[in-house]
C-alpha positions, 0 to 999 in steps of 0.5 A: 824958859832958861833956868840958872841955879846958883848957891851950891858949894861945900858945907860941913855936916850940920851946916846950911846952904841956900840955892837959887834958881833964876828963870828967864821968863815968868813963873807966875803960874808955873809949878816949880821943883828942885831935884837932886842926883847923886853919883850912881843914883837916879834923879830924885824929887827933893821939893816942889812948890805949886803955883798957889804956894803949896809945898811938898818935900821928900821924906829925907829932907822934911823939916830941914829944907824949905822951898820958896818962890818970888814970882815977881823976881822969877826966882825959886829958892831952896834953903837947906839946913842941918845938912848931911853927907847924904845930901851931897848931889847935883841939885837941879831946878825944874819948871813944869808945864808948859816950860818943862825946863831944867837948869844946868845943876849946881853941886852941893857937897857935904863933908862929915 
């Protein structure tokens, strides 16, 4: 499956952005996740949503970010509120087994 992210851009600290991840195939039974990678850092898990809708978040984004999905639209979103400069990174969408696919990434830059 191909994943296409959108919605990245420039935001001020305290602002919001909403990322979208559109899949080319069904994500009905697929665990989905958002990762991010800042320059010089390893790619890290931001949030995940499994097929039954349960979610999990990195401690650094809990209470600020929300992951959601619409299986009928084959789309996953990441609502990011109260953004901080340390949220600046390339954000990637990932589809789990059996797809094991990554999107191309979308840049999020948060200015102070």
